[in-house]
N, CA and C atoms as a LAMMPS dump frame, in Angstrom:
ITEM: TIMESTEP
0
ITEM: NUMBER OF ATOMS
669
ITEM: BOX BOUNDS ff ff ff
-5.0000000000000000e+02 5.0000000000000000e+02
-5.0000000000000000e+02 5.0000000000000000e+02
-5.0000000000000000e+02 5.0000000000000000e+02
ITEM: ATOMS id mol type element x y z
1 1 1 N 0.56 10.365 -15.308
2 1 2 C 0.438 8.543 -14.739
3 1 3 C -0.939 8.646 -13.899
4 2 1 N -2.06 7.693 -14.336
5 2 2 C -2.866 7.352 -13.093
6 2 3 C -2.485 6.341 -12.296
7 3 1 N -2.507 6.602 -10.991
8 3 2 C -2.48 5.445 -9.844
9 3 3 C -4.087 4.622 -9.437
10 4 1 N -4.324 3.903 -9.53
11 4 2 C -5.539 3.523 -8.714
12 4 3 C -5.309 2.528 -7.632
13 5 1 N -5.489 3.393 -6.58
14 5 2 C -4.875 2.327 -4.903
15 5 3 C -5.845 1.659 -4.311
16 6 1 N -5.464 0.691 -4.144
17 6 2 C -6.087 0.041 -3.1
18 6 3 C -5.643 -1.123 -1.834
19 7 1 N -6.382 -1.368 -1.025
20 7 2 C -5.632 -2.287 0.571
21 7 3 C -6.882 -2.721 1.116
22 8 1 N -6.438 -3.677 2.067
23 8 2 C -7.518 -4.199 2.498
24 8 3 C -8.653 -5.016 1.811
25 9 1 N -8.631 -5.218 0.849
26 9 2 C -9.478 -5.691 -0.059
27 9 3 C -9.851 -7.536 1.053
28 10 1 N -8.998 -8.33 1.304
29 10 2 C -9.342 -8.726 2.426
30 10 3 C -10.398 -10.229 1.604
31 11 1 N -9.904 -10.923 0.533
32 11 2 C -10.739 -11.666 0.087
33 11 3 C -11.891 -11.27 -0.235
34 12 1 N -12.364 -10.372 -0.588
35 12 2 C -13.823 -9.552 -1.216
36 12 3 C -13.605 -8.934 -2.433
37 13 1 N -12.448 -8.98 -2.948
38 13 2 C -11.967 -8.393 -4.219
39 13 3 C -13.082 -8.33 -5.225
40 14 1 N -14.045 -9.393 -5.499
41 14 2 C -14.96 -9.532 -6.45
42 14 3 C -15.982 -8.468 -6.172
43 15 1 N -15.88 -7.991 -5.119
44 15 2 C -17.207 -7.229 -4.919
45 15 3 C -16.738 -5.854 -5.256
46 16 1 N -15.364 -5.449 -6.028
47 16 2 C -14.75 -3.856 -6.015
48 16 3 C -15.102 -3.556 -7.452
49 17 1 N -15.195 -2.117 -7.532
50 17 2 C -15.793 -1.694 -8.455
51 17 3 C -13.981 -1.123 -8.802
52 18 1 N -13.265 -1.419 -9.613
53 18 2 C -11.795 -0.79 -9.892
54 18 3 C -11.895 -0.313 -11.348
55 19 1 N -11.438 0.925 -11.468
56 19 2 C -11.189 2.014 -12.864
57 19 3 C -10.416 1.421 -13.319
58 20 1 N -10.29 1.904 -14.532
59 20 2 C -8.753 1.891 -15.584
60 20 3 C -7.904 2.698 -15.03
61 21 1 N -6.862 2.548 -15.562
62 21 2 C -5.598 3.526 -14.821
63 21 3 C -4.418 3.216 -15.399
64 22 1 N -3.224 3.853 -15.424
65 22 2 C -1.663 3.117 -15.742
66 22 3 C -1.326 2.215 -15.109
67 23 1 N -1.465 2.128 -13.405
68 23 2 C -1.052 1.216 -12.779
69 23 3 C -1.504 1.152 -11.334
70 24 1 N -2.077 -0.087 -11.055
71 24 2 C -2.724 -0.485 -9.682
72 24 3 C -1.865 -0.723 -8.808
73 25 1 N -2.167 -0.294 -7.422
74 25 2 C -1.267 -0.507 -6.624
75 25 3 C -1.986 -1.051 -5.343
76 26 1 N -1.548 -2.559 -5.299
77 26 2 C -2.384 -3.161 -3.703
78 26 3 C -1.343 -2.771 -2.521
79 27 1 N -1.912 -2.284 -1.273
80 27 2 C -1.192 -1.869 -0.391
81 27 3 C -1.005 -2.658 0.926
82 28 1 N -1.293 -3.992 0.244
83 28 2 C -1.209 -5.191 1.518
84 28 3 C -2.782 -5.628 1.843
85 29 1 N -2.815 -6.68 3.028
86 29 2 C -3.527 -7.312 2.842
87 29 3 C -5.055 -7.616 2.006
88 30 1 N -4.635 -8.206 1.062
89 30 2 C -5.01 -9.231 -0.019
90 30 3 C -6.081 -10.572 0.702
91 31 1 N -5.656 -10.691 1.824
92 31 2 C -5.77 -12.11 2.295
93 31 3 C -6.374 -12.346 3.78
94 32 1 N -6.775 -13.511 4.204
95 32 2 C -7.793 -13.586 5.82
96 32 3 C -6.31 -14.422 6.328
97 33 1 N -6.34 -15.1 6.428
98 33 2 C -5.512 -16.385 7.419
99 33 3 C -3.512 -16.423 6.298
100 34 1 N -3.948 -16.017 5.005
101 34 2 C -2.547 -15.726 4.343
102 34 3 C -2.333 -16.76 3.959
103 35 1 N -2.831 -17.991 3.458
104 35 2 C -2.47 -19.136 3.141
105 35 3 C -2.119 -18.968 1.053
106 36 1 N -1.139 -19.494 0.435
107 36 2 C -1.173 -19.79 -0.794
108 36 3 C -2.784 -20.148 -1.713
109 37 1 N -3.621 -21.209 -0.646
110 37 2 C -4.75 -21.444 -1.08
111 37 3 C -6.09 -19.803 -2.001
112 38 1 N -5.482 -19.27 -0.744
113 38 2 C -6.424 -17.932 -0.509
114 38 3 C -5.743 -16.908 -1.599
115 39 1 N -4.842 -17.165 -1.887
116 39 2 C -4.166 -16.039 -2.937
117 39 3 C -4.084 -16.25 -4.397
118 40 1 N -4.348 -17.995 -4.386
119 40 2 C -4.584 -18.06 -6.267
120 40 3 C -5.724 -17.039 -6.741
121 41 1 N -7.106 -17.281 -5.914
122 41 2 C -8.061 -16.616 -6.736
123 41 3 C -8.344 -15.149 -6.615
124 42 1 N -7.04 -14.293 -5.727
125 42 2 C -6.708 -13.387 -5.831
126 42 3 C -6.152 -12.936 -6.883
127 43 1 N -5.064 -13.916 -7.313
128 43 2 C -4.154 -13.595 -8.053
129 43 3 C -4.982 -13.562 -9.55
130 44 1 N -5.848 -14.562 -9.444
131 44 2 C -6.554 -14.669 -10.741
132 44 3 C -7.272 -13.518 -10.907
133 45 1 N -8.165 -13.035 -9.861
134 45 2 C -8.712 -11.586 -10.288
135 45 3 C -7.763 -10.583 -10.371
136 46 1 N -6.463 -10.271 -10.224
137 46 2 C -5.681 -9.075 -10.573
138 46 3 C -5.143 -9.178 -11.926
139 47 1 N -5.273 -10.503 -12.167
140 47 2 C -4.697 -10.737 -13.793
141 47 3 C -6.026 -10.508 -14.606
142 48 1 N -7.363 -10.129 -14.194
143 48 2 C -8.469 -10.082 -14.834
144 48 3 C -8.594 -8.285 -15.277
145 49 1 N -7.427 -7.609 -14.382
146 49 2 C -7.593 -6.076 -14.074
147 49 3 C -7.16 -5.381 -15.888
148 50 1 N -7.444 -4.39 -16.343
149 50 2 C -6.552 -4.106 -17.306
150 50 3 C -5.816 -3.163 -17.298
151 51 1 N -4.895 -2.945 -15.949
152 51 2 C -3.953 -1.853 -15.968
153 51 3 C -2.68 -2.9 -16.463
154 52 1 N -2.044 -1.407 -17.044
155 52 2 C -0.718 -2.152 -17.814
156 52 3 C 0.695 -2.969 -16.969
157 53 1 N 0.056 -2.381 -15.584
158 53 2 C 0.984 -2.513 -14.744
159 53 3 C 0.427 -2.97 -13.194
160 54 1 N 1.304 -3.728 -12.441
161 54 2 C 0.523 -3.884 -11.062
162 54 3 C 1.284 -3.771 -10.058
163 55 1 N 1.46 -3.365 -8.936
164 55 2 C 2.05 -2.88 -7.672
165 55 3 C 1.533 -3.6 -6.911
166 56 1 N 2.008 -4.602 -6.291
167 56 2 C 2.091 -5.202 -5.12
168 56 3 C 2.691 -5.274 -3.813
169 57 1 N 2.226 -4.833 -2.675
170 57 2 C 3.104 -5.406 -1.535
171 57 3 C 2.107 -6.197 -0.692
172 58 1 N 2.714 -6.825 0.426
173 58 2 C 2.137 -7.607 1.564
174 58 3 C 1.555 -7.084 2.99
175 59 1 N 0.48 -7.456 3.554
176 59 2 C 0.358 -6.427 4.698
177 59 3 C 0.284 -7.924 6.062
178 60 1 N -0.587 -7.181 6.851
179 60 2 C -0.168 -8.43 7.94
180 60 3 C -0.837 -9.648 7.873
181 61 1 N -1.878 -9.452 7.085
182 61 2 C -2.586 -11.073 6.857
183 61 3 C -1.955 -11.773 5.66
184 62 1 N -0.938 -11.188 5.103
185 62 2 C -0.351 -11.727 3.971
186 62 3 C 0.732 -13.265 4.666
187 63 1 N 0.764 -13.676 5.343
188 63 2 C 1.81 -14.836 5.666
189 63 3 C 2.1 -15.329 5.001
190 64 1 N 1.347 -15.942 3.461
191 64 2 C 2.581 -16.522 2.587
192 64 3 C 3.395 -15.599 1.98
193 65 1 N 3.748 -14.512 2.091
194 65 2 C 4.902 -13.83 1.782
195 65 3 C 5.861 -13.666 2.662
196 66 1 N 5.53 -14.085 3.781
197 66 2 C 6.761 -14.299 4.642
198 66 3 C 6.843 -15.825 4.491
199 67 1 N 6.233 -16.8 5.06
200 67 2 C 6.694 -18.457 5.386
201 67 3 C 6.19 -18.998 3.743
202 68 1 N 6.487 -18.866 2.865
203 68 2 C 6.116 -19.49 1.553
204 68 3 C 6.394 -18.229 0.522
205 69 1 N 7.464 -17.499 0.223
206 69 2 C 7.567 -16.42 -0.477
207 69 3 C 7.935 -17.088 -1.73
208 70 1 N 8.969 -17.448 -2.378
209 70 2 C 8.845 -17.886 -3.548
210 70 3 C 7.679 -18.252 -4.413
211 71 1 N 6.538 -19.42 -3.225
212 71 2 C 5.775 -19.331 -4.33
213 71 3 C 4.541 -18.499 -4.44
214 72 1 N 4.901 -17.713 -3.586
215 72 2 C 3.691 -16.164 -3.302
216 72 3 C 4.01 -15.579 -4.517
217 73 1 N 5.114 -14.979 -4.364
218 73 2 C 5.538 -14.003 -5.466
219 73 3 C 5.398 -15.008 -6.964
220 74 1 N 6.026 -15.885 -6.957
221 74 2 C 5.393 -16.698 -8.225
222 74 3 C 4.366 -16.632 -8.643
223 75 1 N 3.474 -17.148 -7.665
224 75 2 C 1.769 -16.632 -8.285
225 75 3 C 1.52 -15.542 -8.652
226 76 1 N 1.853 -14.696 -8.128
227 76 2 C 1.383 -13.336 -8.314
228 76 3 C 1.626 -12.873 -9.802
229 77 1 N 2.869 -13.322 -10.037
230 77 2 C 3.635 -12.922 -11.214
231 77 3 C 3.37 -13.443 -12.448
232 78 1 N 3.135 -15.055 -12.537
233 78 2 C 2.488 -15.9 -13.442
234 78 3 C 0.655 -15.185 -13.801
235 79 1 N 0.326 -15.543 -12.818
236 79 2 C -1.535 -15.46 -12.8
237 79 3 C -1.768 -13.981 -13.126
238 80 1 N -1.12 -13.031 -12.355
239 80 2 C -1.945 -11.744 -12.394
240 80 3 C -0.612 -10.745 -13.525
241 81 1 N 0.596 -11.309 -13.722
242 81 2 C 1.608 -9.982 -14.285
243 81 3 C 2.347 -8.707 -13.166
244 82 1 N 1.869 -9.135 -11.734
245 82 2 C 2.193 -8.327 -10.88
246 82 3 C 3.859 -8.086 -10.708
247 83 1 N 4.063 -6.945 -10.037
248 83 2 C 5.281 -6.443 -9.543
249 83 3 C 4.938 -6.994 -8.059
250 84 1 N 6.029 -7.613 -7.611
251 84 2 C 5.38 -7.583 -5.762
252 84 3 C 6.853 -7.096 -5.607
253 85 1 N 6.924 -5.726 -4.696
254 85 2 C 8.011 -5.203 -3.783
255 85 3 C 7.744 -5.541 -2.117
256 86 1 N 9.199 -5.859 -1.764
257 86 2 C 9.666 -6.197 -0.668
258 86 3 C 10.524 -5.454 -0.259
259 87 1 N 10.558 -4.15 0.381
260 87 2 C 11.994 -3.785 0.626
261 87 3 C 12.779 -3.327 -0.339
262 88 1 N 12.104 -2.752 -1.586
263 88 2 C 12.818 -2.918 -2.903
264 88 3 C 12.005 -1.959 -3.588
265 89 1 N 12.584 -1.639 -5.111
266 89 2 C 12.168 -0.331 -5.828
267 89 3 C 11.902 -1.03 -7.453
268 90 1 N 10.687 -0.522 -8.066
269 90 2 C 10.768 -0.599 -9.587
270 90 3 C 10.512 0.694 -10.175
271 91 1 N 11.374 0.864 -11.206
272 91 2 C 10.996 2.158 -12.032
273 91 3 C 9.933 2.083 -13.509
274 92 1 N 8.641 2.398 -13.495
275 92 2 C 7.562 2.042 -14.564
276 92 3 C 7.699 3.668 -14.967
277 93 1 N 7.869 3.944 -16.587
278 93 2 C 7.974 5.335 -17.044
279 93 3 C 8.492 6.072 -16.801
280 94 1 N 9.715 5.867 -15.982
281 94 2 C 10.523 6.774 -15.359
282 94 3 C 9.957 7.424 -14.011
283 95 1 N 8.588 6.97 -13.419
284 95 2 C 8.639 6.853 -12.046
285 95 3 C 8.808 5.995 -11.147
286 96 1 N 9.711 6.448 -9.635
287 96 2 C 10.227 5.258 -9.307
288 96 3 C 9.112 4.9 -7.993
289 97 1 N 9.066 3.6 -7.683
290 97 2 C 8.046 2.803 -7.009
291 97 3 C 8.903 2.24 -5.789
292 98 1 N 8.965 2.38 -4.361
293 98 2 C 9.198 1.326 -4.004
294 98 3 C 8.158 0.849 -2.583
295 99 1 N 8.56 -0.183 -1.795
296 99 2 C 7.225 -0.834 -1.329
297 99 3 C 7.982 -1.245 -0.47
298 100 1 N 7.483 -1.474 0.518
299 100 2 C 7.768 -2.252 2.126
300 100 3 C 6.121 -2.607 2.862
301 101 1 N 6.491 -3.712 3.408
302 101 2 C 5.046 -4.529 3.972
303 101 3 C 4.821 -4.039 5.736
304 102 1 N 6.228 -3.369 6.38
305 102 2 C 6.677 -3.766 7.462
306 102 3 C 5.448 -2.618 8.435
307 103 1 N 5.575 -2.898 9.939
308 103 2 C 4.303 -1.991 10.53
309 103 3 C 4.824 -2.158 12.388
310 104 1 N 4.309 -0.965 13.003
311 104 2 C 4.697 -1.143 14.443
312 104 3 C 3.834 -2.544 14.898
313 105 1 N 4.266 -3.481 15.721
314 105 2 C 3.79 -4.568 16.241
315 105 3 C 2.33 -4.714 16.376
316 106 1 N 1.77 -5.604 15.841
317 106 2 C -0.39 -5.521 15.76
318 106 3 C -0.218 -7.107 15.985
319 107 1 N -0.946 -7.21 17.112
320 107 2 C -1.251 -8.902 17.532
321 107 3 C -0.039 -10.045 16.755
322 108 1 N -0.501 -10.973 16.527
323 108 2 C 0.341 -11.72 16.288
324 108 3 C 0.767 -12.554 14.55
325 109 1 N 0.866 -10.913 13.957
326 109 2 C 0.67 -10.787 12.503
327 109 3 C 2.05 -11.057 11.964
328 110 1 N 1.675 -11.108 10.737
329 110 2 C 3.211 -10.891 9.778
330 110 3 C 3.486 -9.801 9.586
331 111 1 N 5.138 -9.457 9.443
332 111 2 C 5.515 -8.611 8.845
333 111 3 C 5.323 -7.309 10.041
334 112 1 N 5.241 -8.095 11.242
335 112 2 C 5.598 -7.059 12.679
336 112 3 C 6.787 -6.894 13.002
337 113 1 N 7.097 -5.586 13.813
338 113 2 C 8.875 -5.275 14.104
339 113 3 C 8.154 -4.084 15.225
340 114 1 N 9.198 -4.538 16.289
341 114 2 C 9.231 -3.178 17.479
342 114 3 C 9.125 -1.807 16.643
343 115 1 N 8.358 -1.086 17.826
344 115 2 C 8.682 0.396 17.585
345 115 3 C 10.182 0.903 17.572
346 116 1 N 10.649 1.811 17.133
347 116 2 C 12.354 2.18 17.316
348 116 3 C 13.164 1.544 16.669
349 117 1 N 14.008 1.208 16.824
350 117 2 C 15.023 0.696 16.057
351 117 3 C 14.976 -0.205 15.077
352 118 1 N 13.898 -0.647 14.939
353 118 2 C 14.01 -2.022 14.333
354 118 3 C 13.373 -1.595 12.706
355 119 1 N 11.862 -0.55 13.114
356 119 2 C 11.225 -0.244 12.143
357 119 3 C 12.108 1.036 11.809
358 120 1 N 13.011 1.669 12.441
359 120 2 C 13.77 2.499 11.558
360 120 3 C 14.581 2.423 10.38
361 121 1 N 15.338 1.19 11.173
362 121 2 C 16.539 0.523 10.363
363 121 3 C 15.723 -0.21 8.54
364 122 1 N 13.867 -0.169 8.994
365 122 2 C 13.056 -0.683 7.816
366 122 3 C 12.897 0.475 6.608
367 123 1 N 12.791 1.586 7.333
368 123 2 C 12.514 2.75 6.374
369 123 3 C 14.262 3.233 6.128
370 124 1 N 14.693 2.897 6.349
371 124 2 C 16.29 3.623 6.209
372 124 3 C 16.81 3.278 4.584
373 125 1 N 16.193 2.038 4.654
374 125 2 C 16.307 1.635 3.017
375 125 3 C 15.594 2.41 2.215
376 126 1 N 14.49 3.158 2.247
377 126 2 C 14.177 3.751 1.425
378 126 3 C 15.064 4.344 0.91
379 127 1 N 15.258 4.683 -0.675
380 127 2 C 16.328 5.598 -1.364
381 127 3 C 15.627 6.704 -1.683
382 128 1 N 16.371 7.789 -1.499
383 128 2 C 16.346 9.289 -2.065
384 128 3 C 15.53 9.108 -3.455
385 129 1 N 15.128 10.056 -3.537
386 129 2 C 14.299 10.009 -5.293
387 129 3 C 13.486 9.129 -5.22
388 130 1 N 12.622 8.525 -4.532
389 130 2 C 11.099 7.657 -4.759
390 130 3 C 10.397 8.837 -5.052
391 131 1 N 9.632 8.412 -6.175
392 131 2 C 8.352 9.233 -6.487
393 131 3 C 7.148 8.596 -5.43
394 132 1 N 7.005 7.428 -5.366
395 132 2 C 6.02 6.749 -5.055
396 132 3 C 6.51 5.453 -4.146
397 133 1 N 5.985 6.347 -2.727
398 133 2 C 6.058 5.077 -1.696
399 133 3 C 4.879 4.838 -1.306
400 134 1 N 4.981 3.235 -1.179
401 134 2 C 4.044 1.983 -0.977
402 134 3 C 4.369 1.092 0.288
403 135 1 N 3.628 1.448 1.652
404 135 2 C 3.634 0.996 2.608
405 135 3 C 2.544 0.02 3.365
406 136 1 N 1.67 -0.596 4.035
407 136 2 C 0.826 -1.43 4.321
408 136 3 C 0.393 -0.029 5.962
409 137 1 N 1.78 -0.093 6.852
410 137 2 C 1.142 0.647 7.438
411 137 3 C 0.552 2.586 7.285
412 138 1 N 0.569 2.731 8.088
413 138 2 C 0.69 4.366 7.95
414 138 3 C 1.787 5.226 8.917
415 139 1 N 2.184 6.367 8.58
416 139 2 C 2.837 6.97 9.335
417 139 3 C 2.496 7.959 10.535
418 140 1 N 2.702 8.461 11.645
419 140 2 C 2.382 8.604 12.956
420 140 3 C 1.645 9.898 12.723
421 141 1 N -0.072 10.331 12.667
422 141 2 C -0.591 11.537 13.085
423 141 3 C -1.591 11.489 11.407
424 142 1 N -1.54 10.43 10.518
425 142 2 C -1.98 10.744 8.848
426 142 3 C -2.552 9.111 8.977
427 143 1 N -3.893 9.247 8.633
428 143 2 C -5.024 8.282 8.17
429 143 3 C -4.518 6.951 8.837
430 144 1 N -3.977 7.263 10.828
431 144 2 C -3.777 6.171 12.003
432 144 3 C -4.667 6.209 12.887
433 145 1 N -5.819 7.072 12.484
434 145 2 C -6.638 7.629 13.645
435 145 3 C -7.631 6.316 14.242
436 146 1 N -7.885 5.261 15.086
437 146 2 C -8.894 4.506 15.791
438 146 3 C -9.697 4.645 16.729
439 147 1 N -10.708 4.477 17.137
440 147 2 C -11.087 4.883 18.31
441 147 3 C -10.4 5.082 19.461
442 148 1 N -9.341 4.203 19.96
443 148 2 C -8.854 3.911 20.785
444 148 3 C -7.283 4.975 20.572
445 149 1 N -7.102 5.43 19.773
446 149 2 C -5.858 6.984 19.554
447 149 3 C -5.149 6.664 17.982
448 150 1 N -4.041 7.247 18.078
449 150 2 C -3.149 7.09 16.803
450 150 3 C -2.666 5.868 16.829
451 151 1 N -2.272 4.986 15.612
452 151 2 C -1.737 3.713 15.508
453 151 3 C -0.598 4.145 14.662
454 152 1 N -0.039 5.167 14.288
455 152 2 C 0.805 5.129 12.836
456 152 3 C 2.275 5.292 13.515
457 153 1 N 3.175 5.076 12.778
458 153 2 C 4.72 4.903 13.008
459 153 3 C 5.262 6.528 12.874
460 154 1 N 5.963 6.265 13.882
461 154 2 C 6.899 7.758 14.241
462 154 3 C 8.147 7.844 13.196
463 155 1 N 8.384 6.359 13.163
464 155 2 C 10.012 6.755 12.554
465 155 3 C 9.717 6.593 11.112
466 156 1 N 8.691 6.16 10.531
467 156 2 C 7.994 6.489 9.195
468 156 3 C 7.718 7.715 8.723
469 157 1 N 7.671 8.51 9.828
470 157 2 C 6.988 9.964 9.646
471 157 3 C 8.18 10.588 8.96
472 158 1 N 9.374 9.934 9.835
473 158 2 C 10.441 10.983 9.602
474 158 3 C 11.205 10.07 8.597
475 159 1 N 10.995 9.048 7.973
476 159 2 C 11.387 8.786 6.892
477 159 3 C 10.767 9.157 5.465
478 160 1 N 9.64 10.22 6.043
479 160 2 C 8.999 10.372 4.579
480 160 3 C 9.952 11.822 4.613
481 161 1 N 9.718 12.089 5.745
482 161 2 C 10.457 13.813 5.698
483 161 3 C 11.986 13.594 5.475
484 162 1 N 12.391 12.9 5.256
485 162 2 C 13.596 12.441 4.498
486 162 3 C 13.814 12.165 3.396
487 163 1 N 12.957 11.465 2.789
488 163 2 C 12.686 11.159 1.528
489 163 3 C 12.099 12.143 0.731
490 164 1 N 10.813 12.435 1.006
491 164 2 C 10.147 13.684 0.326
492 164 3 C 9.433 12.993 -1.102
493 165 1 N 8.846 11.329 -0.613
494 165 2 C 8.172 11.284 -2.319
495 165 3 C 7.189 12.152 -2.497
496 166 1 N 6.562 12.109 -4.131
497 166 2 C 5.497 13.157 -3.96
498 166 3 C 4.028 12.149 -3.563
499 167 1 N 4.385 11.04 -3.555
500 167 2 C 3.253 10.371 -3.1
501 167 3 C 3.386 9 -2.266
502 168 1 N 2.632 8.743 -0.979
503 168 2 C 2.935 7.953 -0.003
504 168 3 C 1.496 7.271 -0.122
505 169 1 N 1.144 5.959 -0.296
506 169 2 C -0.233 5.314 0.24
507 169 3 C 0.172 4.382 0.82
508 170 1 N -0.845 3.578 1.575
509 170 2 C -0.967 2.573 2.473
510 170 3 C -2.259 2.244 2.743
511 171 1 N -2.571 1.283 3.689
512 171 2 C -3.931 0.567 4.283
513 171 3 C -3.515 0.96 5.735
514 172 1 N -3.997 -0.956 5.598
515 172 2 C -3.867 -1.316 7.176
516 172 3 C -5.423 -0.735 8.131
517 173 1 N -5.122 0.743 8.415
518 173 2 C -6.016 1.279 9.427
519 173 3 C -7.48 1.608 8.544
520 174 1 N -8.431 0.539 8.654
521 174 2 C -9.423 0.678 7.791
522 174 3 C -10.54 2.148 8.258
523 175 1 N -10.845 2.183 9.068
524 175 2 C -11.497 4.031 9.804
525 175 3 C -11.29 4.882 9.242
526 176 1 N -9.711 5.007 8.968
527 176 2 C -9.336 6.074 8.441
528 176 3 C -8.643 6.598 7.222
529 177 1 N -9.49 6.043 6.132
530 177 2 C -9.164 6.232 4.83
531 177 3 C -9.465 8.058 4.351
532 178 1 N -7.787 7.978 3.809
533 178 2 C -7.867 9.688 3.377
534 178 3 C -7.039 10.178 2.261
535 179 1 N -7.051 11.401 2.449
536 179 2 C -6.159 12.203 1.817
537 179 3 C -5.525 13.261 2.557
538 180 1 N -4.404 13.752 2.923
539 180 2 C -3.887 14.826 3.512
540 180 3 C -2.427 15.441 2.684
541 181 1 N -2.04 16.428 2.861
542 181 2 C -0.611 16.918 2.692
543 181 3 C 0.168 17.223 3.862
544 182 1 N 1.915 17.214 3.518
545 182 2 C 2.621 17.031 4.249
546 182 3 C 3.982 17.655 3.576
547 183 1 N 4.237 18.795 3.605
548 183 2 C 5.384 19.439 2.547
549 183 3 C 4.977 19 1.151
550 184 1 N 6.289 18.529 0.585
551 184 2 C 5.896 18.239 -1.086
552 184 3 C 5.128 16.795 -1.115
553 185 1 N 4.554 15.971 0.299
554 185 2 C 4.39 14.569 0.101
555 185 3 C 2.448 14.75 0.043
556 186 1 N 2.136 14.127 -0.887
557 186 2 C 0.007 13.521 -0.626
558 186 3 C 0.75 12.402 0.054
559 187 1 N -0.153 12.247 1.164
560 187 2 C -0.152 11.129 2.241
561 187 3 C -2.283 10.519 1.836
562 188 1 N -1.941 9.338 1.458
563 188 2 C -3.137 8.956 1.421
564 188 3 C -3.34 7.339 1.736
565 189 1 N -4.263 7.597 2.986
566 189 2 C -4.719 6.054 3.306
567 189 3 C -5.523 5.705 1.971
568 190 1 N -5.429 4.409 1.404
569 190 2 C -6.248 4.132 0.489
570 190 3 C -7.217 2.889 0.726
571 191 1 N -7.031 2.811 2.185
572 191 2 C -7.855 1.022 2.284
573 191 3 C -9.359 1.122 1.863
574 192 1 N -9.624 0.254 1.557
575 192 2 C -10.885 -0.454 0.108
576 192 3 C -11.692 -1.089 1.888
577 193 1 N -11.317 -0.863 2.922
578 193 2 C -12.368 -1.608 4.279
579 193 3 C -12.882 -2.904 3.696
580 194 1 N -12.607 -4.355 3.365
581 194 2 C -12.895 -5.141 2.734
582 194 3 C -14.065 -4.782 1.534
583 195 1 N -13.389 -4.175 0.508
584 195 2 C -14.083 -3.742 -0.463
585 195 3 C -15.653 -2.351 -0.198
586 196 1 N -15.83 -2.231 1.037
587 196 2 C -17.058 -1.308 1.162
588 196 3 C -16.569 0.081 0.431
589 197 1 N -15.358 0.422 0.444
590 197 2 C -14.845 1.574 0.507
591 197 3 C -14.184 1.76 -1.391
592 198 1 N -14.731 2.497 -2.339
593 198 2 C -14.063 2.653 -3.301
594 198 3 C -12.328 2.967 -3.278
595 199 1 N -11.815 2.467 -4.571
596 199 2 C -10.142 2.874 -4.942
597 199 3 C -10.192 4.098 -4.56
598 200 1 N -9.343 4.369 -4.4
599 200 2 C -8.264 6.134 -4.45
600 200 3 C -7.798 5.795 -5.764
601 201 1 N -8.161 7.287 -6.937
602 201 2 C -7.545 7.119 -7.661
603 201 3 C -6.757 8.937 -7.632
604 202 1 N -5.235 8.551 -8.241
605 202 2 C -4.792 10.039 -8.228
606 202 3 C -4.134 10.446 -9.455
607 203 1 N -3.779 10.87 -9.604
608 203 2 C -2.783 11.554 -11.194
609 203 3 C -1.869 12.218 -11.066
610 204 1 N -0.172 11.607 -11.379
611 204 2 C 0.674 11.718 -10.865
612 204 3 C 1.551 12.518 -12.123
613 205 1 N 2.082 13.315 -12.756
614 205 2 C 3.403 13.901 -13.534
615 205 3 C 4.477 14.107 -12.966
616 206 1 N 5.25 13.17 -13.359
617 206 2 C 6.201 13.023 -12.705
618 206 3 C 7.341 14.082 -13.463
619 207 1 N 7.417 15 -14.249
620 207 2 C 8.102 16.045 -14.941
621 207 3 C 8.043 17.024 -13.765
622 208 1 N 6.766 17.542 -13.52
623 208 2 C 6.792 18.281 -11.986
624 208 3 C 6.515 17.788 -10.894
625 209 1 N 6.657 16.957 -10.294
626 209 2 C 5.684 15.906 -9.628
627 209 3 C 4.78 16.452 -9.249
628 210 1 N 3.649 16.917 -9.933
629 210 2 C 1.983 17.189 -9.597
630 210 3 C 1.299 16.095 -9.33
631 211 1 N 0.683 16.244 -7.898
632 211 2 C -0.38 15.173 -7.724
633 211 3 C -1.498 15.723 -7.455
634 212 1 N -2.809 15.216 -8.704
635 212 2 C -3.961 15.503 -8.718
636 212 3 C -4.903 14.263 -8.319
637 213 1 N -5.687 14.747 -7.181
638 213 2 C -6.593 13.781 -6.645
639 213 3 C -8.083 13.369 -7.342
640 214 1 N -8.302 12.473 -8.332
641 214 2 C -9.368 11.961 -8.952
642 214 3 C -10.421 11.407 -8.138
643 215 1 N -10.34 10.921 -7.552
644 215 2 C -11.046 9.94 -6.644
645 215 3 C -10.451 9.472 -4.98
646 216 1 N -11.383 10.249 -4.554
647 216 2 C -10.64 10.315 -2.79
648 216 3 C -12.338 10.149 -2.045
649 217 1 N -12.127 8.422 -1.865
650 217 2 C -13.695 8.529 -0.803
651 217 3 C -13.796 8.998 0.334
652 218 1 N -14.836 9.242 0.992
653 218 2 C -14.764 9.326 1.983
654 218 3 C -14.146 9.249 3.389
655 219 1 N -14.033 9.789 4.371
656 219 2 C -13.306 9.501 5.428
657 219 3 C -14.479 8.353 6.42
658 220 1 N -14.169 7.5 7.411
659 220 2 C -14.884 6.406 7.764
660 220 3 C -15.778 7.398 9.22
661 221 1 N -14.579 7.984 9.942
662 221 2 C -14.557 8.408 11.158
663 221 3 C -14.155 10.183 11.205
664 222 1 N -14.682 10.679 12.028
665 222 2 C -14.415 12.393 12.015
666 222 3 C -12.74 12.285 12.614
667 223 1 N -12.66 13.475 12.047
668 223 2 C -11.087 13.983 12.328
669 223 3 C -10.782 14.364 13.555
């Protein structure tokens, strides 16, 4: 199964060269201010892409999925044929995907939760046996580096160690796109940084849980 992964397109989607694959994953931040009006052309763009399946979660800029959830989800489904995940899962060709939009509090944006108990409760919902975990924000220490330090979630990292997905993809931190290995889990910050960075492409063989990176754009900052 070929996974084509993007995040943080922020309404620049028309400039992005998206390769074909089996499943397109958008790990959030499709929008700027998060209105339904902003979502309409994004949904139309998603609808033009050739991927058989499209899995989408919201990011902190995607307010309409928090404020007007039903119309936002319907727009994605009807215009793009996309599957929207918010603390739930879908199985595609035998591969289990789970998606969640939450991240540690960051300014006054959507899907913010305090570090600690509130976020841990969300990550506790991730079921065992998931193949591909999609979140908007990063775990602590992986793809979360900004110039002031590390911004990832400790409790999300603990959940990854508990669930042991084959693949974990996210965005949110524009500066630190890349790919890492933690035990059996391939961890990937798939940000496209407002479409200045190419999509990340990963092949996944579910029978053996083998992950093969096909296209991993370079990191934007030094480790």
